[in-house]
The first five atom37 places (N, CA, C, CB, O) and aatype in JSON, in Angstrom:
{
  "aatype": [18, 6, 19, 4, 4, 6, 10, 14, 16, 10, 7, 7, 6, 6, 7, 5, 7, 10, 1, 2, 13, 5, 13, 15, 14, 5, 7, 16, 13, 0, 16, 4, 18, 6, 10, 14, 15, 0, 0, 6, 3, 15, 3, 0, 0, 14, 2, 10, 7, 19, 17, 1, 10, 7, 14, 15, 14, 15, 10, 10, 16, 0, 10, 6, 4, 0, 5, 17, 14, 0, 10, 11, 17, 15, 6, 3, 6, 2, 17, 4, 4, 10, 10, 7, 1, 3, 6, 10, 5, 19, 13, 5, 7, 0, 15, 6, 10, 6, 1, 7, 0, 14, 16, 7, 0, 9, 14, 4, 6, 7, 10, 7, 0, 13, 6, 19, 15, 1, 7, 15, 16, 0, 1, 19, 0, 10, 13, 10],
  "atom_mask": [
    [1, 1, 1, 1, 1],
    [1, 1, 1, 1, 1],
    [1, 1, 1, 1, 1],
    [1, 1, 1, 1, 1],
    [1, 1, 1, 1, 1],
    [1, 1, 1, 1, 1],
    [1, 1, 1, 1, 1],
    [1, 1, 1, 1, 1],
    [1, 1, 1, 1, 1],
    [1, 1, 1, 1, 1],
    [1, 1, 1, 0, 1],
    [1, 1, 1, 0, 1],
    [1, 1, 1, 1, 1],
    [1, 1, 1, 1, 1],
    [1, 1, 1, 0, 1],
    [1, 1, 1, 1, 1],
    [1, 1, 1, 0, 1],
    [1, 1, 1, 1, 1],
    [1, 1, 1, 1, 1],
    [1, 1, 1, 1, 1],
    [1, 1, 1, 1, 1],
    [1, 1, 1, 1, 1],
    [1, 1, 1, 1, 1],
    [1, 1, 1, 1, 1],
    [1, 1, 1, 1, 1],
    [1, 1, 1, 1, 1],
    [1, 1, 1, 0, 1],
    [1, 1, 1, 1, 1],
    [1, 1, 1, 1, 1],
    [1, 1, 1, 1, 1],
    [1, 1, 1, 1, 1],
    [1, 1, 1, 1, 1],
    [1, 1, 1, 1, 1],
    [1, 1, 1, 1, 1],
    [1, 1, 1, 1, 1],
    [1, 1, 1, 1, 1],
    [1, 1, 1, 1, 1],
    [1, 1, 1, 1, 1],
    [1, 1, 1, 1, 1],
    [1, 1, 1, 1, 1],
    [1, 1, 1, 1, 1],
    [1, 1, 1, 1, 1],
    [1, 1, 1, 1, 1],
    [1, 1, 1, 1, 1],
    [1, 1, 1, 1, 1],
    [1, 1, 1, 1, 1],
    [1, 1, 1, 1, 1],
    [1, 1, 1, 1, 1],
    [1, 1, 1, 0, 1],
    [1, 1, 1, 1, 1],
    [1, 1, 1, 1, 1],
    [1, 1, 1, 1, 1],
    [1, 1, 1, 1, 1],
    [1, 1, 1, 0, 1],
    [1, 1, 1, 1, 1],
    [1, 1, 1, 1, 1],
    [1, 1, 1, 1, 1],
    [1, 1, 1, 1, 1],
    [1, 1, 1, 1, 1],
    [1, 1, 1, 1, 1],
    [1, 1, 1, 1, 1],
    [1, 1, 1, 1, 1],
    [1, 1, 1, 1, 1],
    [1, 1, 1, 1, 1],
    [1, 1, 1, 1, 1],
    [1, 1, 1, 1, 1],
    [1, 1, 1, 1, 1],
    [1, 1, 1, 1, 1],
    [1, 1, 1, 1, 1],
    [1, 1, 1, 1, 1],
    [1, 1, 1, 1, 1],
    [1, 1, 1, 1, 1],
    [1, 1, 1, 1, 1],
    [1, 1, 1, 1, 1],
    [1, 1, 1, 1, 1],
    [1, 1, 1, 1, 1],
    [1, 1, 1, 1, 1],
    [1, 1, 1, 1, 1],
    [1, 1, 1, 1, 1],
    [1, 1, 1, 1, 1],
    [1, 1, 1, 1, 1],
    [1, 1, 1, 1, 1],
    [1, 1, 1, 1, 1],
    [1, 1, 1, 0, 1],
    [1, 1, 1, 1, 1],
    [1, 1, 1, 1, 1],
    [1, 1, 1, 1, 1],
    [1, 1, 1, 1, 1],
    [1, 1, 1, 1, 1],
    [1, 1, 1, 1, 1],
    [1, 1, 1, 1, 1],
    [1, 1, 1, 1, 1],
    [1, 1, 1, 0, 1],
    [1, 1, 1, 1, 1],
    [1, 1, 1, 1, 1],
    [1, 1, 1, 1, 1],
    [1, 1, 1, 1, 1],
    [1, 1, 1, 1, 1],
    [1, 1, 1, 1, 1],
    [1, 1, 1, 0, 1],
    [1, 1, 1, 1, 1],
    [1, 1, 1, 1, 1],
    [1, 1, 1, 1, 1],
    [1, 1, 1, 0, 1],
    [1, 1, 1, 1, 1],
    [1, 1, 1, 1, 1],
    [1, 1, 1, 1, 1],
    [1, 1, 1, 1, 1],
    [1, 1, 1, 1, 1],
    [1, 1, 1, 0, 1],
    [1, 1, 1, 1, 1],
    [1, 1, 1, 0, 1],
    [1, 1, 1, 1, 1],
    [1, 1, 1, 1, 1],
    [1, 1, 1, 1, 1],
    [1, 1, 1, 1, 1],
    [1, 1, 1, 1, 1],
    [1, 1, 1, 1, 1],
    [1, 1, 1, 0, 1],
    [1, 1, 1, 1, 1],
    [1, 1, 1, 1, 1],
    [1, 1, 1, 1, 1],
    [1, 1, 1, 1, 1],
    [1, 1, 1, 1, 1],
    [1, 1, 1, 1, 1],
    [1, 1, 1, 1, 1],
    [1, 1, 1, 1, 1],
    [1, 1, 1, 1, 1]
  ],
  "atom_positions": [
    [[0.47, -1.11, -0.08], [0.28, -0.3, 0.02], [0.5, 1.26, 0.38], [-0.02, -0.75, 0.17], [0.99, 1.55, 1.47]],
    [[0.05, 2.5, -0.76], [0.87, 3.93, -0.12], [0.13, 4.52, -0.45], [2.24, 4.54, -0.48], [-0.79, 4.05, -1.12]],
    [[0.18, 5.76, -0.14], [-0.55, 6.86, 0.12], [-0.84, 7.83, -0.9], [-0.01, 7.44, 1.04], [-0.09, 8.79, -1.08]],
    [[-2.49, 7.53, -1.96], [-1.65, 8.74, -2.72], [-2.58, 10.5, -2.3], [-1.74, 8.27, -4.89], [-2.05, 11.53, -2.69]],
    [[-3.52, 10.53, -1.75], [-2.63, 11.66, -1.34], [-3.5, 11.92, -0.21], [-2.33, 12.97, -2.44], [-4.08, 10.91, 0.2]],
    [[-3.88, 13.54, 0.73], [-3.77, 13.45, 2.29], [-5.05, 14.74, 1.3], [-1.89, 13.81, 3.71], [-5.07, 15.39, 0.25]],
    [[-6.02, 14.44, 2.65], [-7.44, 15.21, 2.24], [-7.25, 15.63, 3.76], [-9.12, 14.21, 1.61], [-6.87, 15.08, 4.79]],
    [[-7.88, 17.32, 3.21], [-7.86, 16.98, 5.18], [-9.6, 17.54, 5.55], [-6.2, 18.48, 6.43], [-10.48, 17.31, 4.73]],
    [[-9.94, 18.38, 7.03], [-10.64, 17.85, 7.7], [-12.26, 19.3, 6.65], [-9.92, 17.81, 9.73], [-11.77, 20.42, 6.46]],
    [[-13.18, 19.22, 6.36], [-14.31, 20.62, 5.9], [-14.21, 20.81, 7.24], [-16.15, 20.45, 5.12], [-13.43, 19.85, 7.24]],
    [[-14.24, 21.07, 8.17], [-13.82, 21.92, 9.72], [-12.78, 22.25, 9.96], [0.0, 0.0, 0.0], [-12.41, 22.81, 10.99]],
    [[-12.13, 21.94, 9.02], [-10.76, 23.04, 9.7], [-9.84, 22.86, 10.83], [0.0, 0.0, 0.0], [-10.77, 22.48, 11.55]],
    [[-8.61, 22.8, 11.8], [-8.86, 22.42, 13.14], [-9.81, 23.18, 13.83], [-7.73, 22.43, 13.85], [-9.31, 23.59, 14.87]],
    [[-10.6, 23.44, 13.74], [-11.83, 23.93, 14.96], [-12.98, 22.38, 14.42], [-12.85, 26.26, 14.5], [-13.69, 21.81, 15.25]],
    [[-12.93, 21.99, 13.0], [-14.09, 21.05, 13.52], [-14.29, 20.07, 13.65], [0.0, 0.0, 0.0], [-13.74, 19.53, 12.69]],
    [[-14.85, 19.19, 14.33], [-15.69, 17.91, 14.33], [-13.67, 16.92, 14.44], [-17.18, 17.68, 12.26], [-12.92, 16.5, 15.31]],
    [[-13.72, 17.03, 12.98], [-12.47, 15.73, 13.37], [-13.37, 14.81, 12.53], [0.0, 0.0, 0.0], [-14.54, 14.91, 12.89]],
    [[-13.1, 13.55, 11.06], [-13.18, 12.82, 10.97], [-14.13, 11.1, 11.75], [-12.3, 13.24, 10.82], [-13.92, 10.35, 12.71]],
    [[-14.79, 11.17, 11.03], [-15.94, 10.14, 11.73], [-15.62, 8.64, 10.68], [-18.01, 10.94, 11.49], [-15.09, 7.58, 11.0]],
    [[-16.2, 9.11, 9.3], [-16.24, 7.35, 8.75], [-15.84, 8.44, 7.67], [-17.95, 5.92, 8.65], [-15.91, 9.67, 7.66]],
    [[-15.15, 6.99, 6.29], [-14.47, 7.16, 5.39], [-14.59, 6.6, 4.67], [-13.66, 7.21, 5.49], [-13.81, 5.67, 4.87]],
    [[-15.68, 6.26, 2.71], [-15.17, 4.86, 2.68], [-13.7, 5.7, 0.22], [-17.68, 2.9, 2.55], [-13.08, 6.61, -0.32]],
    [[-14.12, 4.56, 0.1], [-13.55, 5.11, -1.67], [-15.19, 4.43, -2.14], [-11.48, 3.95, -2.71], [-16.04, 3.69, -1.65]],
    [[-14.94, 5.29, -3.56], [-16.12, 4.64, -4.41], [-15.4, 3.17, -5.02], [-16.68, 5.84, -5.86], [-14.23, 2.81, -4.88]],
    [[-16.58, 2.42, -5.76], [-16.11, 1.23, -5.69], [-14.68, 1.05, -7.03], [-17.56, 0.22, -5.88], [-13.96, 0.06, -7.19]],
    [[-14.66, 2.23, -7.73], [-12.87, 2.3, -8.47], [-11.45, 3.3, -7.91], [-13.08, 3.0, -10.18], [-10.43, 3.76, -8.42]],
    [[-12.03, 3.31, -6.7], [-11.0, 4.69, -6.13], [-10.43, 5.99, -6.88], [0.0, 0.0, 0.0], [-9.31, 6.46, -7.08]],
    [[-11.96, 6.4, -7.26], [-12.28, 7.4, -8.47], [-12.25, 8.82, -7.1], [-14.27, 6.97, -9.62], [-11.47, 9.75, -6.95]],
    [[-13.58, 8.36, -6.26], [-13.96, 9.83, -5.03], [-13.27, 9.02, -4.37], [-15.68, 10.45, -4.26], [-12.74, 7.98, -4.76]],
    [[-13.25, 9.73, -2.88], [-13.5, 9.68, -1.22], [-14.39, 10.33, -0.85], [-12.53, 10.1, -0.35], [-14.37, 11.53, -1.1]],
    [[-15.87, 9.56, 0.11], [-16.31, 10.54, 0.85], [-15.97, 10.21, 2.22], [-17.68, 10.78, 0.64], [-16.1, 9.13, 2.81]],
    [[-15.45, 11.46, 2.68], [-15.74, 12.08, 4.12], [-17.12, 12.72, 5.15], [-14.98, 13.07, 3.99], [-17.94, 13.63, 5.21]],
    [[-16.75, 11.74, 5.7], [-17.63, 12.68, 6.96], [-17.58, 13.14, 8.36], [-18.58, 12.19, 7.18], [-17.08, 12.41, 9.21]],
    [[-18.09, 14.4, 8.71], [-17.67, 14.62, 9.73], [-18.56, 14.47, 10.75], [-17.16, 15.6, 9.69], [-19.61, 13.91, 10.44]],
    [[-18.39, 14.92, 12.22], [-19.62, 14.75, 12.42], [-20.59, 16.54, 12.47], [-19.59, 13.76, 13.88], [-20.04, 17.61, 12.23]],
    [[-22.04, 16.37, 12.84], [-22.56, 17.63, 12.53], [-22.11, 18.57, 13.24], [-23.79, 17.71, 12.59], [-21.48, 18.35, 14.27]],
    [[-22.36, 19.69, 12.82], [-22.07, 21.09, 13.66], [-22.23, 22.51, 13.36], [-20.86, 21.14, 13.93], [-21.73, 23.14, 12.42]],
    [[-23.5, 23.18, 14.91], [-23.71, 24.11, 14.33], [-22.6, 25.05, 13.61], [-24.36, 24.59, 15.11], [-21.47, 24.89, 14.08]],
    [[-22.71, 26.14, 12.41], [-21.93, 27.4, 11.88], [-22.41, 28.74, 13.16], [-22.6, 27.82, 9.92], [-23.28, 28.95, 14.01]],
    [[-21.41, 29.27, 12.7], [-21.45, 30.63, 13.89], [-23.01, 31.08, 13.45], [-19.97, 32.25, 13.59], [-23.88, 30.61, 14.18]],
    [[-23.23, 31.49, 12.9], [-25.73, 31.8, 11.62], [-26.3, 30.67, 12.6], [-26.18, 30.74, 8.62], [-27.09, 31.13, 13.42]],
    [[-26.12, 29.61, 12.68], [-27.08, 28.93, 13.49], [-27.44, 27.61, 12.63], [-28.39, 29.9, 13.81], [-27.89, 26.54, 13.04]],
    [[-27.07, 28.06, 11.19], [-27.25, 26.37, 10.21], [-26.68, 25.79, 10.2], [-27.34, 26.07, 9.02], [-25.52, 26.19, 10.22]],
    [[-26.89, 24.43, 10.16], [-26.07, 23.08, 9.77], [-24.59, 23.49, 7.86], [-28.0, 21.5, 9.23], [-24.77, 23.66, 6.65]],
    [[-23.52, 23.46, 8.7], [-22.56, 23.47, 7.94], [-22.25, 22.15, 7.88], [-21.59, 24.29, 8.29], [-22.28, 21.21, 8.67]],
    [[-21.76, 22.39, 5.97], [-21.39, 20.95, 5.4], [-20.73, 19.92, 6.21], [-20.51, 21.08, 4.29], [-19.55, 20.06, 6.51]],
    [[-21.22, 19.15, 6.49], [-20.11, 18.03, 7.19], [-20.44, 16.31, 6.07], [-20.73, 17.74, 9.53], [-20.12, 15.21, 6.52]],
    [[-20.75, 16.38, 5.43], [-19.74, 15.25, 4.43], [-19.59, 16.22, 2.56], [-21.04, 13.07, 4.21], [-20.34, 16.8, 1.78]],
    [[-18.06, 15.8, 2.69], [-17.13, 16.01, 1.42], [-17.32, 14.78, 1.12], [0.0, 0.0, 0.0], [-17.47, 13.72, 1.73]],
    [[-17.27, 15.37, -0.75], [-17.0, 14.3, -1.76], [-15.43, 14.92, -2.55], [-18.56, 14.15, -2.97], [-15.61, 15.84, -3.35]],
    [[-14.26, 14.55, -2.4], [-13.15, 14.17, -2.96], [-12.98, 14.22, -4.53], [-12.98, 12.96, -2.5], [-14.08, 13.76, -4.84]],
    [[-12.34, 14.47, -5.77], [-11.73, 13.3, -6.33], [-10.24, 12.67, -6.02], [-11.77, 13.56, -7.6], [-9.27, 13.27, -5.56]],
    [[-10.3, 11.77, -6.28], [-8.95, 11.79, -5.92], [-7.4, 11.95, -7.34], [-8.98, 10.26, -5.05], [-7.29, 12.09, -8.55]],
    [[-6.58, 11.82, -6.24], [-5.32, 11.93, -7.96], [-4.35, 12.69, -6.93], [0.0, 0.0, 0.0], [-4.56, 13.07, -5.78]],
    [[-2.94, 12.79, -7.94], [-1.96, 14.21, -7.39], [-2.19, 14.96, -6.75], [-1.59, 15.06, -8.04], [-1.37, 15.15, -5.85]],
    [[-3.16, 15.65, -6.79], [-3.92, 16.86, -6.48], [-5.41, 16.57, -6.39], [-3.67, 17.93, -7.52], [-6.02, 16.66, -7.45]],
    [[-6.09, 16.25, -5.3], [-7.14, 16.31, -4.9], [-7.79, 17.52, -5.08], [-7.1, 15.95, -3.87], [-7.43, 18.7, -5.04]],
    [[-9.29, 16.7, -5.39], [-10.06, 18.53, -5.96], [-11.38, 17.66, -4.66], [-10.88, 19.01, -8.77], [-11.72, 16.48, -4.63]],
    [[-11.88, 18.95, -3.66], [-12.73, 18.97, -3.81], [-14.1, 18.83, -4.21], [-12.46, 19.14, -3.76], [-14.88, 19.74, -3.95]],
    [[-14.5, 17.73, -4.85], [-15.65, 17.69, -5.44], [-17.27, 18.47, -4.62], [-15.68, 16.13, -5.66], [-17.5, 19.47, -5.3]],
    [[-17.88, 18.4, -3.99], [-18.99, 19.34, -3.27], [-18.5, 18.74, -2.42], [-20.6, 19.44, -3.45], [-17.87, 17.68, -2.47]],
    [[-18.92, 19.76, -1.02], [-19.48, 19.45, 0.15], [-21.0, 19.66, 0.57], [-18.76, 20.07, 0.92], [-21.62, 20.66, 0.2]],
    [[-21.68, 18.49, 1.51], [-23.2, 19.13, 2.05], [-23.2, 19.05, 3.56], [-24.66, 18.2, 1.47], [-22.34, 19.33, 4.4]],
    [[-24.62, 18.5, 3.65], [-24.94, 18.77, 4.66], [-25.21, 17.23, 4.84], [-25.91, 19.87, 4.8], [-25.16, 16.76, 3.71]],
    [[-25.53, 16.03, 5.92], [-26.29, 15.24, 6.07], [-26.53, 14.17, 7.21], [-26.16, 14.9, 5.17], [-25.43, 13.75, 7.58]],
    [[-27.4, 13.67, 7.79], [-27.6, 13.39, 9.18], [-27.1, 12.03, 9.57], [-29.02, 13.51, 9.52], [-26.45, 11.91, 10.61]],
    [[-27.36, 11.0, 8.8], [-26.27, 9.69, 9.06], [-25.27, 9.38, 8.21], [-26.9, 8.42, 9.09], [-24.75, 10.3, 7.58]],
    [[-24.8, 7.95, 8.02], [-23.67, 7.56, 7.34], [-23.86, 6.28, 6.98], [-22.5, 7.73, 8.03], [-24.26, 5.78, 8.03]],
    [[-23.83, 5.56, 6.29], [-23.61, 6.63, 4.66], [-24.3, 6.73, 3.82], [-22.69, 6.42, 3.74], [-25.11, 5.86, 3.5]],
    [[-24.08, 8.49, 2.9], [-25.2, 8.89, 2.77], [-25.08, 8.84, 1.2], [-25.54, 10.18, 3.55], [-25.97, 9.02, 0.38]],
    [[-23.93, 8.6, 1.02], [-23.69, 8.39, -0.52], [-23.09, 7.36, -0.63], [-22.97, 9.35, -1.27], [-22.05, 7.11, -0.02]],
    [[-23.87, 6.31, -1.76], [-23.57, 5.54, -2.44], [-23.39, 5.32, -4.01], [-24.12, 5.02, -2.01], [-24.23, 5.55, -4.88]],
    [[-21.79, 4.7, -4.2], [-21.71, 4.65, -6.05], [-23.06, 3.43, -6.8], [-19.64, 3.79, -6.6], [-24.05, 2.93, -6.26]],
    [[-22.62, 3.33, -7.96], [-22.74, 1.91, -9.8], [-21.5, 1.53, -8.54], [-22.03, 2.54, -12.59], [-20.95, 1.88, -7.49]],
    [[-21.61, 0.7, -9.44], [-20.34, 0.11, -9.53], [-19.19, 0.21, -10.48], [-20.58, -0.92, -9.54], [-18.01, -0.11, -10.32]],
    [[-19.9, 0.79, -11.67], [-19.12, 1.95, -12.4], [-18.76, 3.73, -12.18], [-19.78, 1.89, -13.49], [-17.84, 4.52, -12.35]],
    [[-19.63, 3.71, -11.88], [-19.64, 5.52, -10.97], [-20.21, 5.91, -11.93], [-18.13, 6.65, -10.54], [-19.91, 7.1, -11.93]],
    [[-21.11, 5.67, -13.13], [-21.64, 6.26, -13.17], [-23.18, 6.97, -12.92], [-21.21, 6.09, -13.64], [-23.77, 7.87, -13.51]],
    [[-23.62, 5.95, -11.49], [-25.04, 6.66, -11.02], [-24.09, 6.38, -9.09], [-27.22, 5.34, -11.64], [-23.44, 5.58, -8.42]],
    [[-24.97, 8.3, -9.06], [-24.39, 7.76, -6.76], [-25.76, 8.28, -6.61], [-22.59, 9.05, -5.28], [-26.55, 8.48, -7.53]],
    [[-25.98, 8.49, -5.12], [-27.39, 7.99, -4.8], [-26.66, 9.16, -4.04], [-28.13, 6.31, -4.29], [-25.48, 9.51, -3.98]],
    [[-27.66, 9.56, -3.55], [-27.26, 10.03, -1.81], [-28.74, 10.44, -0.59], [-26.15, 11.85, -1.98], [-29.7, 11.2, -0.71]],
    [[-28.47, 9.89, 0.1], [-29.54, 10.12, 1.17], [-30.26, 11.41, 2.36], [-29.11, 9.25, 1.85], [-30.19, 11.53, 3.58]],
    [[-30.74, 12.01, 1.57], [-31.97, 13.61, 2.16], [-33.18, 13.18, 2.8], [0.0, 0.0, 0.0], [-33.84, 12.14, 2.86]],
    [[-33.24, 14.25, 3.21], [-34.59, 14.12, 3.95], [-36.27, 14.18, 3.7], [-34.44, 14.92, 4.67], [-37.12, 15.04, 3.45]],
    [[-36.19, 12.27, 4.02], [-37.01, 12.12, 3.47], [-37.46, 11.41, 1.64], [-37.17, 13.16, 3.86], [-38.47, 11.15, 0.98]],
    [[-35.66, 11.37, 1.47], [-36.8, 11.43, -0.52], [-34.15, 10.9, -0.18], [-38.27, 14.6, -2.08], [-33.26, 11.19, 0.61]],
    [[-34.39, 9.91, -1.74], [-33.06, 9.75, -2.14], [-33.37, 9.82, -3.3], [-32.25, 8.64, -1.77], [-34.35, 9.39, -3.92]],
    [[-31.85, 10.82, -3.82], [-32.37, 11.76, -4.44], [-30.66, 10.74, -5.78], [-32.48, 13.87, -3.45], [-29.94, 9.91, -5.23]],
    [[-30.52, 10.97, -6.79], [-30.21, 10.01, -7.91], [-29.22, 11.48, -9.39], [-32.36, 9.05, -8.58], [-29.53, 12.24, -10.31]],
    [[-27.71, 10.89, -8.46], [-27.48, 11.45, -9.07], [-26.66, 10.59, -10.65], [-26.96, 12.31, -8.18], [-26.32, 9.43, -10.4]],
    [[-26.27, 11.26, -12.67], [-25.4, 10.89, -13.42], [-24.6, 10.76, -13.5], [-25.29, 11.07, -13.9], [-24.31, 10.48, -14.66]],
    [[-23.72, 10.78, -12.77], [-22.09, 11.08, -12.78], [-22.03, 11.56, -11.93], [0.0, 0.0, 0.0], [-22.91, 11.45, -11.08]],
    [[-21.06, 12.22, -11.79], [-19.66, 13.63, -10.96], [-20.13, 14.85, -10.74], [-18.21, 14.17, -11.99], [-20.43, 15.57, -9.79]],
    [[-20.1, 14.88, -12.41], [-20.7, 16.51, -13.29], [-22.04, 16.64, -12.36], [-21.26, 16.36, -15.51], [-22.52, 17.77, -12.33]],
    [[-22.6, 15.78, -11.73], [-24.34, 16.09, -11.83], [-24.26, 16.43, -10.16], [-25.7, 14.4, -12.43], [-25.15, 16.99, -9.51]],
    [[-23.01, 15.96, -9.66], [-22.71, 15.91, -8.11], [-22.3, 17.26, -7.5], [-21.52, 14.89, -7.82], [-22.7, 17.94, -6.56]],
    [[-21.41, 17.35, -8.35], [-20.71, 18.62, -8.26], [-21.7, 20.21, -8.74], [-19.32, 18.34, -9.34], [-21.45, 21.41, -8.72]],
    [[-22.81, 19.44, -9.13], [-23.47, 20.36, -9.22], [-24.56, 20.92, -8.58], [-23.62, 20.28, -9.98], [-25.24, 21.88, -8.94]],
    [[-24.66, 20.07, -7.4], [-25.5, 19.8, -6.76], [-27.17, 19.67, -7.2], [0.0, 0.0, 0.0], [-28.12, 19.66, -6.42]],
    [[-27.21, 19.58, -8.85], [-28.49, 19.05, -9.51], [-28.47, 17.2, -10.17], [-28.73, 20.26, -10.9], [-27.95, 16.6, -11.11]],
    [[-29.56, 16.83, -8.78], [-29.87, 15.22, -8.89], [-30.5, 15.54, -10.53], [-31.26, 14.38, -7.41], [-30.93, 16.64, -10.87]],
    [[-30.43, 14.44, -11.34], [-31.09, 13.73, -12.11], [-32.87, 12.85, -11.92], [-30.02, 12.92, -12.23], [-33.69, 12.36, -12.7]],
    [[-32.79, 12.97, -10.94], [-34.61, 12.42, -10.16], [-34.09, 12.18, -8.53], [0.0, 0.0, 0.0], [-33.04, 12.13, -7.88]],
    [[-35.22, 12.11, -8.39], [-35.15, 11.87, -6.75], [-36.37, 10.95, -6.91], [-35.34, 13.38, -5.53], [-37.24, 10.93, -7.78]],
    [[-36.11, 9.8, -5.26], [-36.74, 9.29, -4.88], [-37.34, 9.6, -3.58], [-36.33, 8.48, -5.08], [-36.61, 9.65, -2.6]],
    [[-38.94, 9.88, -3.45], [-39.6, 10.45, -2.36], [-39.53, 9.33, -1.65], [-40.97, 11.07, -2.54], [-39.53, 8.25, -2.26]],
    [[-39.45, 9.38, 0.19], [-40.02, 8.43, 0.63], [-39.57, 8.86, 1.99], [-39.73, 7.08, 0.05], [-38.48, 9.27, 2.39]],
    [[-41.28, 8.55, 2.88], [-41.02, 9.05, 4.03], [-40.27, 8.38, 5.14], [-42.06, 9.37, 4.4], [-39.93, 7.21, 4.98]],
    [[-39.98, 8.97, 6.22], [-39.13, 7.61, 6.46], [-37.59, 6.88, 6.38], [0.0, 0.0, 0.0], [-36.85, 6.27, 7.15]],
    [[-37.57, 7.13, 5.57], [-36.3, 6.36, 4.63], [-35.62, 6.04, 5.38], [-35.43, 7.02, 3.62], [-35.81, 6.81, 6.33]],
    [[-34.56, 5.07, 5.73], [-33.74, 4.55, 7.04], [-32.57, 4.55, 5.98], [0.0, 0.0, 0.0], [-31.84, 5.54, 5.89]],
    [[-32.43, 3.72, 5.37], [-31.08, 2.84, 4.9], [-31.77, 2.85, 3.14], [-30.84, 0.76, 5.93], [-32.9, 2.74, 2.66]],
    [[-30.28, 3.07, 2.54], [-30.79, 1.64, 1.05], [-29.47, 1.48, 0.72], [-31.91, 2.15, -0.77], [-28.58, 1.66, 1.56]],
    [[-29.31, 1.24, -0.1], [-28.48, -0.12, -0.96], [-28.66, 0.33, -3.1], [-29.82, -2.28, -0.37], [-29.56, 0.29, -3.94]],
    [[-27.23, 0.7, -3.06], [-27.56, -0.01, -4.87], [-26.98, -1.4, -5.2], [-26.72, 1.01, -6.22], [-26.35, -2.02, -4.35]],
    [[-27.14, -1.78, -6.16], [-26.71, -3.36, -6.24], [-25.75, -2.57, -7.71], [-28.37, -5.01, -6.57], [-25.71, -1.63, -8.5]],
    [[-25.0, -4.02, -7.17], [-23.64, -4.21, -8.3], [-24.26, -5.02, -9.77], [-22.16, -5.46, -7.44], [-25.26, -5.32, -10.43]],
    [[-23.55, -5.04, -9.73], [-22.95, -5.97, -11.77], [-23.5, -4.28, -12.51], [0.0, 0.0, 0.0], [-23.43, -3.22, -11.89]],
    [[-24.01, -4.43, -13.92], [-23.65, -3.5, -15.34], [-25.63, -3.05, -14.81], [-23.04, -4.76, -17.6], [-25.66, -1.99, -15.44]],
    [[-26.18, -3.08, -14.57], [-27.91, -2.88, -14.42], [-28.03, -2.37, -12.65], [-28.99, -4.82, -14.79], [-28.31, -3.09, -11.69]],
    [[-27.67, -0.64, -12.66], [-28.14, -0.11, -11.09], [-29.43, -0.03, -10.62], [-27.79, 1.19, -10.84], [-30.28, 0.51, -11.33]],
    [[-29.7, -0.42, -9.65], [-30.32, -1.1, -9.2], [-30.21, -0.16, -7.52], [-29.82, -2.63, -9.55], [-29.12, 0.17, -7.04]],
    [[-31.97, 0.22, -6.67], [-31.69, 0.96, -5.26], [-32.52, -0.31, -4.77], [-32.34, 2.83, -4.87], [-33.4, -0.84, -5.46]],
    [[-32.26, -0.61, -3.89], [-33.52, -0.16, -2.5], [-33.49, 0.47, -1.67], [-33.96, -0.87, -1.7], [-32.57, 1.23, -1.37]],
    [[-34.8, 0.27, -0.93], [-35.11, 1.4, -0.15], [-35.24, 0.43, 1.23], [-36.56, 2.38, -0.71], [-35.64, -0.74, 1.21]],
    [[-34.83, 1.16, 2.38], [-35.5, 0.1, 3.63], [-35.89, 1.7, 4.25], [-34.12, -1.31, 4.88], [-35.38, 2.82, 4.18]],
    [[-37.56, 0.84, 5.11], [-38.64, 2.0, 6.34], [-37.71, 1.62, 7.23], [-40.62, 1.64, 6.94], [-37.76, 2.02, 8.39]]
  ]
}
């Protein structure tokens, strides 16, 4: 094993610190989850960072999320799903995730967990 890059936390030195971390299936992205903390203006601060990895890693997007895991990718990384409040947002690729523009959303009140299938056809299972 070798170090591919170093990623800072979203909250910096004042942040709550990293709690969970995962790679996308092909290792192109890393998702980092920090404990939620309130910003100075009492709005929630982003606590989920999605990084594009490589020699010069870049922050793809920073989001607010309440539970882990919040983001899961299809095996080929052409699709990703983000657990939102009472819905599952579906993104076709990283560019839509970066823009915050989901391809669609599956409304589901009380959504507790979800899973993206493996294989050539991406399917999603929702657990209430």
